[in-house]
FINU-180292 format. One record per residue (C-alpha): chain; x, y, z. Coordinates in nm, 4 decimals, decimal comma, padded with zeros to 6 digits. Each point is the difference from the previous one (the first is absolute). Example, Ala and Ser with C-alpha at 12.3 -4.5 7.8 and 13.67 -1.06 7.14 Angstrom:
residues 2
ATOM  chain        c1        c2        c3
ATOM      A   01,2300  -00,4500   00,7800
ATOM      A   00,1370   00,3440  -00,0660
This chain:
residues 416
ATOM  chain        c1        c2        c3
ATOM      A  -02,9514  -02,3864  -00,7922
ATOM      A  -00,3008   00,0824   00,2232
ATOM      A   00,1459  -00,2005   00,2884
ATOM      A   00,3299   00,1889  -00,0370
ATOM      A  -00,1738   00,3392   00,0070
ATOM      A  -00,1996  -00,0954   00,3112
ATOM      A   00,3158  -00,1028   00,1842
ATOM      A   00,1807   00,3191  -00,0985
ATOM      A  -00,2911   00,2229   00,1025
ATOM      A  -00,0576  -00,1694   00,3369
ATOM      A   00,2719   00,2032   00,1791
ATOM      A  -00,1404   00,3144  -00,1624
ATOM      A  -00,3490  -00,0721   00,1367
ATOM      A   00,1464  -00,0819   00,3421
ATOM      A   00,1895   00,3299   00,0055
ATOM      A  -00,3186   00,1900  -00,0891
ATOM      A  -00,1914  -00,1756   00,2789
ATOM      A   00,2750   00,0677   00,2553
ATOM      A   00,0199   00,3705  -00,0827
ATOM      A  -00,3073   00,0980   00,2089
ATOM      A   00,1614  -00,1648   00,3050
ATOM      A   00,2494   00,2842   00,0007
ATOM      A  -00,2701   00,2639  -00,0489
ATOM      A  -00,3750  -00,0002   00,0496
ATOM      A  -00,0565   00,2043  -00,3157
ATOM      A   00,2948  -00,0725  -00,2317
ATOM      A  -00,1748   00,0875  -00,3258
ATOM      A  -00,1138   00,3432   00,1195
ATOM      A   00,3525   00,0905   00,1105
ATOM      A   00,1656  -00,0418  -00,3395
ATOM      A   00,2214   00,3014  -00,0682
ATOM      A   00,2086  -00,1157  -00,2957
ATOM      A  -00,1127  -00,1929  -00,3053
ATOM      A   00,2602  -00,0362  -00,2754
ATOM      A  -00,0144  -00,1970  -00,3235
ATOM      A   00,3271  -00,0393  -00,1873
ATOM      A   00,1786  -00,2608  -00,2045
ATOM      A   00,1638  -00,0756  -00,3315
ATOM      A  -00,0923  -00,1422  -00,3383
ATOM      A   00,2651  -00,1596  -00,2185
ATOM      A  -00,0030  -00,1127  -00,3629
ATOM      A   00,2753  -00,2555  -00,0558
ATOM      A   00,1607  -00,1857  -00,2866
ATOM      A   00,2619  -00,2766   00,0283
ATOM      A   00,1874  -00,1353  -00,3038
ATOM      A   00,2209  -00,3122  -00,0205
ATOM      A   00,2453   00,0130  -00,2958
ATOM      A   00,0501  -00,3783  -00,0098
ATOM      A  -00,2593  -00,2734  -00,0451
ATOM      A  -00,0838  -00,1893   00,3168
ATOM      A   00,1642  -00,3240   00,1024
ATOM      A  -00,3389  -00,1681   00,0601
ATOM      A  -00,3054  -00,0500  -00,2264
ATOM      A  -00,2749   00,2597   00,0231
ATOM      A   00,2130   00,2828   00,1381
ATOM      A  -00,0677   00,3455  -00,1443
ATOM      A   00,2575   00,2572  -00,1053
ATOM      A  -00,2028   00,3038   00,1022
ATOM      A  -00,2312   00,0906   00,2823
ATOM      A  -00,1817   00,3203   00,0818
ATOM      A  -00,2317   00,0954   00,2780
ATOM      A  -00,1486   00,2517   00,2394
ATOM      A   00,0587   00,0301   00,3755
ATOM      A  -00,2263   00,1927   00,2371
ATOM      A   00,1092   00,0711   00,3575
ATOM      A  -00,2649   00,2182   00,1693
ATOM      A   00,0493   00,1034   00,3627
ATOM      A  -00,2611   00,1194   00,2502
ATOM      A   00,1051   00,1632   00,3287
ATOM      A  -00,2489   00,0915   00,2750
ATOM      A   00,0996   00,1696   00,3268
ATOM      A  -00,2105   00,1092   00,2979
ATOM      A   00,0431   00,2925   00,2381
ATOM      A   00,2262  -00,2015   00,2310
ATOM      A   00,2417  -00,1062  -00,2728
ATOM      A  -00,1224  -00,3577  -00,0348
ATOM      A  -00,0206  -00,1069  -00,3616
ATOM      A  -00,1091  -00,2609  -00,2513
ATOM      A   00,1979  -00,0710  -00,3195
ATOM      A  -00,1245  -00,1958  -00,3001
ATOM      A   00,2351  -00,0749  -00,2921
ATOM      A  -00,1100  -00,2667  -00,2515
ATOM      A   00,2110  -00,1047  -00,2989
ATOM      A  -00,1487  -00,0894  -00,3390
ATOM      A   00,1901  -00,1161  -00,3073
ATOM      A  -00,1198  -00,1027  -00,3442
ATOM      A   00,2654  -00,1568  -00,2234
ATOM      A  -00,0490  -00,1129  -00,3605
ATOM      A   00,3154  -00,2127  -00,0117
ATOM      A  -00,0499  -00,2352   00,2954
ATOM      A  -00,3285  -00,1012   00,1597
ATOM      A   00,1732  -00,0467   00,3370
ATOM      A   00,1174   00,3642   00,0037
ATOM      A  -00,3629   00,1112  -00,0113
ATOM      A  -00,0789   00,0046   00,3693
ATOM      A  -00,1470   00,1965   00,2892
ATOM      A   00,1533   00,0370   00,3440
ATOM      A  -00,0836   00,1873   00,3177
ATOM      A   00,3384   00,1573   00,0746
ATOM      A  -00,1171   00,2003   00,3042
ATOM      A  -00,3252   00,0193   00,1971
ATOM      A   00,0693   00,0817   00,3624
ATOM      A  -00,1257   00,2036   00,2940
ATOM      A   00,2677   00,1941   00,1924
ATOM      A  -00,0165   00,1366   00,3547
ATOM      A   00,2734   00,1347   00,2290
ATOM      A   00,0609   00,1470   00,3437
ATOM      A   00,2244  -00,0093   00,3066
ATOM      A   00,0405  -00,2555   00,2764
ATOM      A   00,2338   00,0478   00,2972
ATOM      A   00,1753   00,2802  -00,1854
ATOM      A   00,0622  -00,2140  -00,3096
ATOM      A  -00,1660   00,0362  -00,3396
ATOM      A  -00,2058  -00,2828  -00,1422
ATOM      A  -00,1613  -00,0602  -00,3398
ATOM      A  -00,2263  -00,2807  -00,1203
ATOM      A  -00,0953  -00,0939  -00,3555
ATOM      A  -00,2764  -00,2548  -00,0632
ATOM      A  -00,0776  -00,1335  -00,3462
ATOM      A   00,2047  -00,0565  -00,3150
ATOM      A   00,3361   00,1733  -00,0274
ATOM      A   00,3488  -00,0156  -00,1490
ATOM      A   00,3187   00,0163   00,2069
ATOM      A   00,3564   00,0490  -00,1189
ATOM      A   00,3156  -00,1040   00,1863
ATOM      A   00,3536   00,0451  -00,1317
ATOM      A   00,2563   00,2443  -00,1367
ATOM      A   00,1742  -00,1565  -00,3029
ATOM      A  -00,0687   00,0649  -00,3694
ATOM      A   00,0565  -00,3261  -00,1856
ATOM      A  -00,2092  -00,2249   00,2217
ATOM      A  -00,2458   00,0485   00,2850
ATOM      A   00,1377  -00,2909   00,2001
ATOM      A  -00,1656   00,0401   00,3424
ATOM      A  -00,3317   00,1311  -00,1372
ATOM      A  -00,2400  -00,2880   00,0679
ATOM      A  -00,3371   00,1190   00,1317
ATOM      A  -00,1579   00,0451  -00,3445
ATOM      A  -00,0063  -00,2394  -00,2925
ATOM      A   00,1680   00,0943  -00,3305
ATOM      A  -00,2271   00,0848  -00,2935
ATOM      A   00,2286  -00,1656  -00,2543
ATOM      A  -00,2164   00,0640  -00,3080
ATOM      A   00,0503   00,3741   00,0521
ATOM      A   00,3788  -00,0049  -00,0296
ATOM      A   00,2664  -00,2737   00,0101
ATOM      A   00,2566   00,1979   00,2048
ATOM      A  -00,1538   00,3021   00,1753
ATOM      A  -00,1958  -00,2168   00,2451
ATOM      A  -00,3356   00,1818   00,0160
ATOM      A  -00,2181  -00,1507   00,2729
ATOM      A  -00,3587  -00,1096   00,0627
ATOM      A  -00,2115   00,1281   00,2879
ATOM      A   00,0066  -00,2113   00,3179
ATOM      A  -00,2785  -00,0213   00,2628
ATOM      A   00,1543   00,0901   00,3357
ATOM      A  -00,0190   00,1670   00,3373
ATOM      A   00,3016   00,2309   00,0328
ATOM      A   00,0834   00,1564   00,3390
ATOM      A   00,2901   00,2440   00,0480
ATOM      A   00,1512   00,1428   00,3202
ATOM      A   00,2623   00,2741  -00,0399
ATOM      A   00,2087   00,2408   00,2036
ATOM      A   00,3522   00,1376   00,0335
ATOM      A   00,1193  -00,3587   00,0391
ATOM      A  -00,1254  -00,0988  -00,3473
ATOM      A  -00,3085  -00,1802  -00,1294
ATOM      A  -00,1456  -00,3482   00,0534
ATOM      A  -00,2448  -00,1360  -00,2576
ATOM      A  -00,2184  -00,3074   00,0608
ATOM      A  -00,1923  -00,1778  -00,2772
ATOM      A  -00,2751  -00,2592   00,0109
ATOM      A  -00,1022  -00,1440  -00,3389
ATOM      A  -00,1973  -00,2719  -00,1719
ATOM      A  -00,1201  -00,0936  -00,3503
ATOM      A   00,3255  -00,0599  -00,1826
ATOM      A   00,0251   00,1568  -00,3461
ATOM      A   00,1277  -00,2289  -00,2743
ATOM      A   00,2652   00,1445  -00,2306
ATOM      A  -00,1246   00,1037  -00,3447
ATOM      A   00,1536  -00,1616  -00,3089
ATOM      A  -00,0272   00,0625  -00,3782
ATOM      A  -00,2503  -00,1975  -00,2054
ATOM      A   00,0498  -00,2166  -00,3061
ATOM      A   00,0313   00,2973  -00,2395
ATOM      A   00,2087   00,2041   00,2438
ATOM      A   00,3734   00,0554  -00,0085
ATOM      A   00,2590  -00,0402   00,2768
ATOM      A  -00,1596  -00,3294   00,1009
ATOM      A   00,1020  -00,3610   00,0619
ATOM      A  -00,0365  -00,2724  -00,2662
ATOM      A  -00,3248  -00,1050   00,1713
ATOM      A  -00,2699   00,2342   00,1283
ATOM      A  -00,0337   00,0328   00,3787
ATOM      A  -00,3468  -00,1052   00,1225
ATOM      A  -00,0776   00,2149   00,3052
ATOM      A  -00,3434  -00,1572   00,0418
ATOM      A   00,1724  -00,3228   00,1099
ATOM      A   00,2472   00,1623   00,2424
ATOM      A   00,0817  -00,2221   00,2974
ATOM      A   00,1038   00,0827   00,3568
ATOM      A   00,2035  -00,1796   00,2621
ATOM      A  -00,2753  -00,0039   00,2654
ATOM      A  -00,3740  -00,0790  -00,0029
ATOM      A  -00,1006   00,3631   00,0645
ATOM      A   00,1370   00,0884  -00,3429
ATOM      A   00,0110   00,3657  -00,0842
ATOM      A  -00,1978   00,0876   00,3146
ATOM      A   00,2883  -00,0863   00,2318
ATOM      A   00,0716   00,2829   00,2489
ATOM      A   00,3261   00,1852  -00,0635
ATOM      A   00,2006   00,2277   00,2255
ATOM      A   00,2736   00,2546  -00,0606
ATOM      A   00,1824   00,2636   00,2033
ATOM      A   00,2590   00,2666  -00,0719
ATOM      A   00,2074   00,2351   00,2101
ATOM      A   00,1548   00,3007  -00,1747
ATOM      A   00,1969   00,3017   00,1142
ATOM      A   00,1785   00,2971  -00,1523
ATOM      A   00,2979   00,1192   00,2022
ATOM      A   00,2145   00,2719  -00,1530
ATOM      A   00,1199  -00,1262  -00,3378
ATOM      A  -00,1092  -00,3614   00,0578
ATOM      A  -00,3388  -00,1572  -00,0755
ATOM      A  -00,0522  -00,3571   00,1224
ATOM      A  -00,2907  -00,2432  -00,0195
ATOM      A  -00,0305  -00,3488   00,1523
ATOM      A  -00,2938  -00,2201  -00,0983
ATOM      A  -00,1530  -00,3441   00,0499
ATOM      A  -00,2676  -00,1780  -00,2029
ATOM      A  -00,1828  -00,3253   00,0781
ATOM      A  -00,2414  -00,1057  -00,2709
ATOM      A  -00,0441  -00,1384  -00,3482
ATOM      A   00,2834   00,0615  -00,2437
ATOM      A  -00,0623   00,2500  -00,2785
ATOM      A   00,2322  -00,2040  -00,2269
ATOM      A  -00,1709  -00,3166  -00,1327
ATOM      A   00,1695  -00,3197  -00,1040
ATOM      A  -00,1380  -00,0875  -00,3451
ATOM      A  -00,0878  -00,3685  -00,0348
ATOM      A  -00,1075  -00,1867  -00,3172
ATOM      A  -00,3688  -00,0862  -00,0208
ATOM      A  -00,3002  -00,0184  -00,2320
ATOM      A  -00,2981   00,2303  -00,0455
ATOM      A  -00,3628  -00,1260   00,0006
ATOM      A   00,0295  -00,0705  -00,3731
ATOM      A   00,3077  -00,2182   00,0488
ATOM      A   00,2476   00,2539  -00,1366
ATOM      A   00,3394   00,0509   00,1679
ATOM      A   00,0303   00,3015   00,2298
ATOM      A   00,2105   00,1218   00,2907
ATOM      A  -00,1648   00,0019   00,3434
ATOM      A   00,1259   00,2482   00,2615
ATOM      A   00,0643  -00,1520   00,3415
ATOM      A   00,0435   00,2269   00,3040
ATOM      A   00,1677  -00,1042   00,3238
ATOM      A   00,0032   00,1517   00,3492
ATOM      A   00,3219   00,1922   00,0708
ATOM      A   00,1635   00,2194   00,2611
ATOM      A   00,2203   00,2902  -00,1055
ATOM      A   00,2272   00,2325   00,1950
ATOM      A   00,1045   00,3151  -00,1859
ATOM      A   00,2364   00,2927   00,0346
ATOM      A   00,0164   00,3182  -00,2066
ATOM      A   00,2373   00,2894   00,0641
ATOM      A   00,1099   00,3184  -00,1721
ATOM      A   00,2896   00,2282   00,0930
ATOM      A   00,0265   00,3521  -00,1424
ATOM      A   00,3527   00,1408  -00,0237
ATOM      A   00,0011   00,3234  -00,1981
ATOM      A  -00,0666  -00,0881  -00,3664
ATOM      A   00,0184  -00,3730   00,0833
ATOM      A  -00,2788  -00,2395   00,0924
ATOM      A   00,1012  -00,3446   00,1274
ATOM      A  -00,2801  -00,2566  -00,0068
ATOM      A  -00,0523  -00,3503   00,1370
ATOM      A  -00,2864  -00,2470  -00,0033
ATOM      A   00,0344  -00,3482   00,1434
ATOM      A  -00,2267  -00,2859   00,1000
ATOM      A  -00,0022  -00,3442   00,1509
ATOM      A  -00,2892  -00,2222  -00,1048
ATOM      A  -00,1148  -00,3371   00,1346
ATOM      A  -00,2550  -00,2425  -00,1420
ATOM      A   00,0276   00,0792  -00,3726
ATOM      A   00,1003  -00,2383  -00,2760
ATOM      A   00,2703   00,0535  -00,2596
ATOM      A  -00,0115  -00,0510  -00,3742
ATOM      A   00,0239  -00,3780   00,0447
ATOM      A  -00,3000  -00,0056   00,2362
ATOM      A   00,2216  -00,0705   00,3018
ATOM      A  -00,0733   00,1918   00,3213
ATOM      A   00,3064   00,2094   00,0791
ATOM      A   00,0605   00,2812   00,2472
ATOM      A   00,2109   00,2726  -00,1561
ATOM      A   00,1282   00,3563   00,0204
ATOM      A  -00,0014   00,2654  -00,2720
ATOM      A   00,1251   00,3563  -00,0240
ATOM      A   00,0216   00,3093  -00,2180
ATOM      A   00,2907   00,2342   00,0697
ATOM      A   00,0548   00,3252  -00,1864
ATOM      A   00,0989   00,3643  -00,0181
ATOM      A  -00,1295   00,3095  -00,1776
ATOM      A   00,2019   00,3125  -00,0760
ATOM      A  -00,1721   00,3224  -00,1128
ATOM      A   00,1667   00,2836  -00,1877
ATOM      A  -00,1991   00,3181   00,0697
ATOM      A  -00,0071   00,3017  -00,2367
ATOM      A   00,1434  -00,2045  -00,2865
ATOM      A   00,2211   00,2221  -00,2178
ATOM      A  -00,1407   00,3060   00,1751
ATOM      A  -00,3617  -00,0854  -00,0855
ATOM      A  -00,2961  -00,0969   00,2165
ATOM      A   00,0392  -00,3646  -00,1081
ATOM      A   00,1074  -00,2816   00,2328
ATOM      A   00,1768  -00,3210  -00,0990
ATOM      A  -00,0284  -00,3052   00,2256
ATOM      A   00,2274  -00,3030  -00,0490
ATOM      A  -00,1212  -00,3252   00,1572
ATOM      A   00,1705  -00,3330   00,0589
ATOM      A  -00,1532  -00,3021   00,1797
ATOM      A   00,0879  -00,3646   00,0463
ATOM      A  -00,2753  -00,2590   00,0454
ATOM      A   00,0777  -00,3297   00,1737
ATOM      A  -00,2135  -00,3072   00,0765
ATOM      A   00,1506  -00,2777   00,2135
ATOM      A  -00,1743  -00,2708  -00,2069
ATOM      A   00,2113   00,0830  -00,3048
ATOM      A  -00,1207  -00,1586  -00,3240
ATOM      A  -00,2848  -00,1650   00,1955
ATOM      A  -00,1525   00,3394   00,0853
ATOM      A  -00,3599   00,0600  -00,1100
ATOM      A   00,0852   00,3473  -00,1319
ATOM      A   00,2504   00,1537  -00,2427
ATOM      A   00,2000   00,1893   00,2640
ATOM      A   00,2262  -00,2763   00,1327
ATOM      A   00,3290   00,1779  -00,0864
ATOM      A  -00,0608   00,3158  -00,2025
ATOM      A   00,1567   00,3434  -00,0382
ATOM      A  -00,2307   00,2960  -00,0656
ATOM      A   00,1387   00,3254  -00,1430
ATOM      A  -00,2131   00,3049  -00,0760
ATOM      A   00,0155   00,3709  -00,0747
ATOM      A  -00,2904   00,2380   00,0612
ATOM      A  -00,0016   00,3523  -00,1447
ATOM      A  -00,2606   00,2355   00,1472
ATOM      A  -00,0155   00,3303  -00,1888
ATOM      A  -00,2060   00,1711   00,2748
ATOM      A  -00,1781   00,2026  -00,2677
ATOM      A  -00,3622   00,1079  -00,0258
ATOM      A  -00,0838  -00,3216  -00,1865
ATOM      A   00,1578  -00,2176   00,2748
ATOM      A   00,2090  -00,1792  -00,2632
ATOM      A   00,1831  -00,3081   00,1241
ATOM      A   00,2092  -00,2588  -00,1862
ATOM      A   00,1114  -00,3345   00,1430
ATOM      A   00,2275  -00,2622  -00,1507
ATOM      A   00,0994  -00,3260   00,1706
ATOM      A   00,1618  -00,3388  -00,0479
ATOM      A  -00,0441  -00,3211   00,1990
ATOM      A   00,2848  -00,2475  -00,0535
ATOM      A  -00,0154  -00,3594   00,1274
ATOM      A   00,3425  -00,1210   00,1202
ATOM      A  -00,1031  -00,3682  -00,0193
ATOM      A  -00,1376   00,0088  -00,3557
ATOM      A   00,0307   00,2072  -00,3161
ATOM      A  -00,3358   00,1738   00,0585
ATOM      A  -00,0180   00,3799  -00,0104
ATOM      A  -00,3014   00,2303   00,0222
ATOM      A   00,0216   00,3580  -00,1294
ATOM      A  -00,2664   00,2604   00,0739
ATOM      A  -00,0578   00,3560  -00,1124
ATOM      A  -00,2760   00,2313   00,1289
ATOM      A  -00,1126   00,3561  -00,0669
ATOM      A  -00,2629   00,1830   00,2053
ATOM      A  -00,1160   00,3489  -00,0941
ATOM      A  -00,3037   00,2182   00,0534
ATOM      A  -00,1329   00,1033  -00,3419
ATOM      A  -00,2286   00,2862   00,1024
ATOM      A  -00,2484   00,0725   00,2741
ATOM      A  -00,1265  -00,3316   00,1362
ATOM      A   00,1506  -00,2193  -00,2720
ATOM      A   00,3278  -00,1896   00,0327
ATOM      A   00,1904  -00,2586  -00,2005
ATOM      A   00,1856  -00,3168   00,0969
ATOM      A   00,2260  -00,1813  -00,2488
ATOM      A   00,1742  -00,3250   00,0937
ATOM      A   00,2130  -00,2558  -00,1816
ATOM      A   00,1209  -00,3316   00,1455
ATOM      A   00,2521  -00,2184  -00,1835
ATOM      A   00,0693  -00,3609   00,1043
ATOM      A   00,3472  -00,0949  -00,1252
ATOM      A   00,1781  -00,3382  -00,0161
ATOM      A  -00,2542  -00,1684   00,2283
ATOM      A   00,1555  -00,3198   00,1321
ATOM      A  -00,1895  -00,3261  -00,0539
ATOM      A   00,0225  -00,0716   00,3721
ATOM      A  -00,1388   00,3389   00,1018
ATOM      A  -00,3555   00,0307   00,1346
ATOM      A  -00,0656   00,2713  -00,2569
ATOM      A   00,0951  -00,2245  -00,2949
ATOM      A  -00,3664  -00,0567  -00,0902
ATOM      A  -00,0342   00,3734  -00,0701
ATOM      A   00,3324   00,0358  -00,1844
ATOM      A  -00,1762   00,1411  -00,3083
ATOM      A  -00,2097   00,2493   00,1970
ATOM      A   00,1998   00,3224  -00,0127
ATOM      A  -00,2518   00,2828  -00,0367
ATOM      A  -00,0648   00,3716  -00,0411
ATOM      A  -00,2869   00,1632   00,1897
ATOM      A  -00,1560   00,3440  -00,0366
ATOM      A  -00,2520   00,1452   00,2487
ATOM      A  -00,1891   00,3279  -00,0243
ATOM      A  -00,1374   00,0877   00,3431
ATOM      A  -00,2679   00,2450   00,1126
ATOM      A   00,0237   00,0998   00,3671
ATOM      A  -00,2907   00,1613   00,1803
């Protein structure tokens, strides 16, 4: 744990040391100092007993997400956003992460704007709802949620140039983050626990291998387009059988070096949004452990009905198709799936929003139903209610191990 904290704080210390290079008296020039954040009390209940020994039917916990923002007289800033969770149902869900800790500076060069971020940050690429296909810079924090894809902080140097022609982003990274997985008492896990302490990497440099990424994006009229490339360690591990120090069977994550080319685009046409994400990836292995280059895509549309029945409410209808060229050998559950959803935003004082969705696998019998409600209760308090039902999970599906893990979750959130 101490070694992990030192590695996560190293970029933070470096950013603090570099700050005086941009100003001889950075501390004295602080103009803005803001402390904000959120505190959440959560409870998750599983109606059915687990498929594996030791799994619990209920888990509750507390999440703290403080955020510190410091800005000087010239607009340069430092952001610190740690994440802390305590969970009584799964020891692996109790964890600490440094989501953001970066120094930001900006200016102009040859008539073009530039911005640099040094430290730990999170980056999001993509436009679709059901799956964030091209989003690869940050690792998924899987113990937080099985489908929403929350991410861990990633040490990086992030340089952006922008103008009327669009924006170019360049990333330099190291210290690969291993994906989080549930523990022995946790739900939504594999038959064997994943041992992250024994994670293996394709090259001798291990998780310290240098990684590079770049993205060009532009908004032109009703069209938004992004083109990206990533050369580094895969965020998706191949899980191999192994043994822990006590001789017990475990799964060991193995990460290979990959190269990915991505495209994301969104076209706005009146009440319609047409969305596309696609990628080509080289160097990764499929479900059989065989190295296979492949393409994948998510194609969809969203239609919004404004002023529903003469009210302030809006109804959005969403349809997306997920495809993976590896078919049944894909290392994810999106090889050939249809996603349908409806989102009702009441646009009231309480910011009430209801979302219902279904993911249907064309190659198996598996279906996933979700239902969410978000509403501000009063003042700084809000409520999140979510239910996920796993139906007719096919024995050949990757999610078969969690076939009994439908759940209901309730969060009460305080925002400051």
